[in-house]
N, C-alpha and C positions, 0 to 999 in steps of 0.2 A: 440436511443440506450438505452438499459436496463441494466445499471451497476449492476451486481449481487454482486460484492465484490470489494472494494478498500483496498488493503492490503499493509502495510508498512513492508518490510522485506529486510534487506541489502543484504540477500542472493538472492533475487529476485526468480527466477524459480528453484526450487529444488524438490526433491522426494515428501515431504509432500504436497507441493502446487500441483504438477502435478497429484498425485494420489488421495489424499484425498479431497482437497478443490474443485477441478474442478468437481468431481462427486457429491459432496454434494450440490453444488449450481447450477448445470446443466448449465454450461457455454458452449458456442460454439466458444469461442476465448479467448486467453490469451494475454493481452496487457501489455508488459513491457514498462513503461513510464519513460524514463530517458535520459536526454540530454547526460550524460557521456557515457552511453552504446551505444546510437545510433551512436556515433562517433568511437566506438571501434569494428572493424570488427570481431575480434576473439570472444569477449564476445557475440556480437550480434548472430554470428553464432551458438555458443554453446547453447545459450538460445533457439534459434529457433529449435535446434534438441532436446531439453529437453521436449518438449511439449508431452503430452500423445497421444496415438493413437486416431485419429478422432478429435482432437482439434488443430487448427492452432494457433501459437504464432507469434506475431509481436513485433518488438522493434521500438518505436517511441519517438519523443521528446515531452516535456510537451506541447509546442506550437501547435504541430500537433494534439495531443489528444483533446485539447480545441477546435481546428478548426473543427475536424470531428464529435465532440460529437452531435451536433444537425443537422448534414448533413443526409438528407433523404436516401442517398445511403447506410447508415450504420444503418438503423432503425432496421433491424433484427438481428443485433449483440447483443449478451448477454455475455459481456466480464466480466472477472476478471482482474482488473487493478492492477499491482503490481508496487510500487515505492520503492526506496531505503531508503527514509527518510521522516520525517514529513514536512520538507520544500516543497518538491515536492508535497505532499498531499495537503498542504495548497494552492500551486499555482494552482492545479486543481480545487479546490473549489472555489477560487477566480475567476477562468476563467469560472465558470458556471456549472461544473459537479455537479449533484444533488445526494447527499447521505445523509443518516441519521446516519451511523456508519462507523467507519474505524477499520479494524482488523489489530492489530500489532502482528507480528510473532516474529521477532528478529531485534535488532539494534545493530551492532558490537560496541565493546568497543574499545576506544583508549584514549590516555592521555588527550584529551580535553573533555571526557565525564565522567559521573557519572552513575554507575549501579543503576537501579531503580528496576528492577526485576532480576531474574537469566539469562534472555536473552535479556534484554533491557537496553541499555545504552543511555543517552541523554546528549547533549551539550546545551549551551545557545540558539543557534538558533533553535534546536529542541524544547526546552521549550517554546520559543516564538511562534512557529507554532502551537504547541499542545494547548497553551492557546487560540489562535486565533480560532482554530477549536472548542474547548469546548465551548467558549463564544457563538458560533453559534449553540449550541444545538446538535453537533455532538458527539456521543458515541464513546469512545476510548476503544475498545474491545480487550483484550488480550487473544488470543488463538493460539496454535500451529497448531491444527487440529481442524476440525469443531465439533467433538464430545466432545472435552475439555469442561470443565465448564468455563464460560465467567468470566473474571476478568476485573475490571475497571481500566484503566491506570490512569486515573485522581486521583483516591483514592491513588494509589501508589506515584504519584507525590506529593500529599498532605502529605502523611506519611513521605516522605523523606525531606519535607520542601522546595521543589523546586517550589511550587506555593502556593497561598493562595486562599481559596474558596471566591467567590463573590456572 
């Protein structure tokens, strides 16, 4: 399996992802990887219907994504993987998914989170997961769409005093 993009976006599959990213990185599958969404029939159905023409979308659990990653039956799949939060991204990398960068689109604000950029809010578990990913040399790339200029989330976390450089 040739993972073209691993994206963290609490909105998962939406217009920017469906139109811009899918074309820019030439995917043939969109995999929404979320234990919560995989159990929610309505969300799952809506996400699968939001896929752009010619690209199939599937909703699977984190465990299933890890299980199928090296399965030869899926070797021709060139997916964009979408997760809701940094914790699920960390779980995928821990499970053996090979990537060099993660794109972060948006992470919703709530009372347990701190705004890091205008579209990204993080809580303590998110920060722990992002530290773990950064420590493994994974670039934390903030871009809404493919042709936006890249910003490094690690720098934003440093600037906010949420992490220390090592």
